N, C-alpha and C positions, 0 to 999 in steps of 0.2 A: 070139423077137421081141426086137429091140433096145430098150434103155431109152427112147430118144427116141420110138420107135414106140408103146411102152406109154403114154407121156405123151399123145401125139396121140390114141390110142384113148380114153383117159379123158375128154379134153376133148370129143371128137366124140360119144361115147356119152351123156354127161351134158348137154352143151350149156352147161356152166358151169365156172367156175374153182374151185368149192367143194370144199374138203377138210374132212372132219369128224374131229376128234381124238377118239380113244377113251381118255379119262382117267377110268377108273372110280374113284369115291369111294363106298365102301360106306356111309359115314355119310349120303350124300345119296340113297341108293336108296329106292324105294318098298318097302313091306313084302313084296310078293310076290317081289321079287328077293332081299331079305335072307334070306328063308326057303327059297330054292331050294337044291338040293344043291350047285350051283356058282354062287354069286351073281354073280360077275364075268362069267363066260361067258354066263349067262342074260341079264344086262343088256346086254352087248355085242351079242349076237344080236338082241335087241329093237330096239336102235338101228339096226343094219345093215338089218334088215327094213324099218324105217320110212323110211330115207333113202337106201338104196343106189342107187336109180335117179337120184338128184339130184346125186351127187358124182362128181368125177373122181378122188378119192383118199380113202383113210382113213389116219389117222396114229395107230396105237396107241402109247401111252406105256409104255415098258418099266418104269420105276420104279413106276408105279401098279399094275402087275401083280406085279413081283418083290417089292415090299415086303409083299405079301400072300401070298407063296408061291404065286402063281398063274401061274407060267411055262407050265404046261400049258394054262391058259386062254388065254394069249397065243397059243400055237401053234394052238390049236383055233379061236380067233377069226379068225386069218389064214386058216386053212383054210376057215372058213365064208364069209369074204369071197370067196374063190376060187370057192366053189360058187354063191353067191347074187348077187354083184355082180362078175363076172369082168372087167368093163371097168376096174374101179377100181385105180389104183396103190396099193400098200401101202408106206407109209413108216414104218419102225420108228424111233420117237423115242427114241434111246438116248444120243446125244451122246458117242459113243466117241472116244478119242484116246490113242494109245500108240505105242511104237516099232514099226518095220515088222513084225517077226515076230509081235508080239502083236496088232497091228492086223489082220494076216491072219487070226488066229484069231477076232477080233471079227467080221470079215467073214463067216467061215464060220458063226458063231453066228447072225448076222442072216439070211443068205441060205439056209443049209442047214438049220439047226435050226428057225428060225421061218418061213422061206419068204417073207421080205419082199423087195420089189423094190428098196428103198433104205434107207439108215440115216443118221441125222444124225451128223455128225462134227465134232469140235472140232479146228481146224487148228493149234493152238498149237505143235505139234512139227514143223510144216512138211510137206514132201512125203512124208517117211517115214510119216506117220500118215494121209495122205489117199490116196495112190496104191494101197495094197492093196485099198481099197474100189472101185477103178475098173478092176480087172483084167478084170472080166467085162462084155462089151458089153451084156448084158441086165440088169445090176444097176447101181445108182448110189450116189453119195455126195451128201448134202445138207449142205453145209458152213456152219457158223456164220460169219456175216459181220458183220451189224449187228443186234444184239439190242436189245430194248426194256426189259430189266430195269433197275432204278434205278441200279445201279452199273456198267452196261456201259461208260460212257465212260472209266472209269479206265484201261483198257488199249486199248479199241477206238479211242479218239481219239489215242493216242500216235502221234507222227510217225515214219514210216519213209521217210527221205529227204524228199521234198516232199509225201508223201501220208499221211493218217491210216491206221492199221493196217487198218481195214475196207476202204479202197480198195485197199491192197496185196493183201489177200485176194481182192477182186473181180478185180483185174488178173491175179493168178496163176490164178484159175479160168478166165478168158477165154483166156489165152495158153498155159497148160501142162497144166491138169487136164482140159479138156473135149475132148480129142482124139477120144474115142469118143462125144461128146455124151451123157455120162451123169453129169454133175455139175450140181448145183443150189446156190443160195445161200439161206441163211436171212436174211431182212431183215424186221425188225419193222414191223408196220402203223402204229405210232405215230411212225416215223422217216421222214416223207414227204420232207423236204428231202434227207436223206441217201440215200434210195431213188433219187431222181433222179440223184444223183452216181454211185451204184453202177450204175445202168442205163447211164449213159454209159461207165463203165469196163468193163462186161461186157455188151455189147449182145446177145450170143448165148446167154447163160446164163439158164435159167429160175430164177425165184425161188419159194421156199416162204415165204409171208407169214403168220405167226401174229399174233394180236393184235386181230382184229376181235371184235365182240360185247362180252363183259364187260370186256375190256381197253381198249375205247374207240376202236379204229381204225375209220376210215370207209371202207367198200368203194369208193365212187366215187373218193376221193382216192388209194387204193392203185392202182386201175386206171389213173388218169391219170399217176401218177408212175412206176409200175413196169412197165407193159406194154412189150413190144418194139415195134419199128416196125410190125410187122404186126398189132399188137393182142394177140398171144399172150404166152406165157412166164410165166404166173402161176398158182400154186396157192395159194389163199387159205384159211387154216384157221380154223375156229371150233370150239370144244369145249364149254365149260360153258354157253354161251348156247343151245345146242341140246340137249345131253345132259340138262340139268336144267331144261328149259323147263316141265315139268309132265307130264301124262299123255300117252298115245300121240298124241292129236290135237294137243296143244300142241307136242310135239317135231316132228311133221310140219309144222305151220304155221311153226315157227321155221326149219326147213330150207328150206321153200318160199320164205319171205321172203329168206333168204340166197341161194338159187338165183336168184331174180329180180334181186337186186342185183348178182350176179356172173355173169349170163348172158353168153355169148359171142355177140355180134351178127354 
């Protein structure tokens, strides 16, 4: 199945634009997960079971696993998504970026070792670092474009000709990287005005939008600013506001609320 078809399947099966980020923080786990033989895997499976039917995608965060020596938990988490929520796109949030030969190995890591459908990529090194992630029609790259971290403007606002860097990235995605329809752009939910400009520059490219929930992004604003002309093209991610909402019932309620807000009409 081609990458664009996987995206369409996720939206159709879930009926919403909701992505849940799997950012395990052991310090915030309930005691039953801390005492489990594999705390991170146990917690991830718990969340997947609770929200899998509501999401178009899951976004496991590589550093939250790797820093705990839990790479096997990451691989097993993705395998569990395949078993229990097979409609869901799996985006490995690793923000890779290197020269072409090394980028190709990062792509193998994401796609073959972990089994992800896509991986987040830092485009600072240009085509050399993006294209190796786009070689496979069934896998994709999710390229950093306009992020919402406090110091993002230092480089992303720098002018490249007549455009800021983030618009240059969007135009490159639209014109050169999306030939197989397997590239997405990361656009922060708190950058609504910029999101409108990016959508104008890249009308055919889907967006991964982090930053709703605890980071303060408003779902309705994101949909208005970032949706494609047909109303599609958005995967909107929430993590901590769902993962750490409370007990199982609270997690489910938080996900259901996000699903309602992000429903595809």
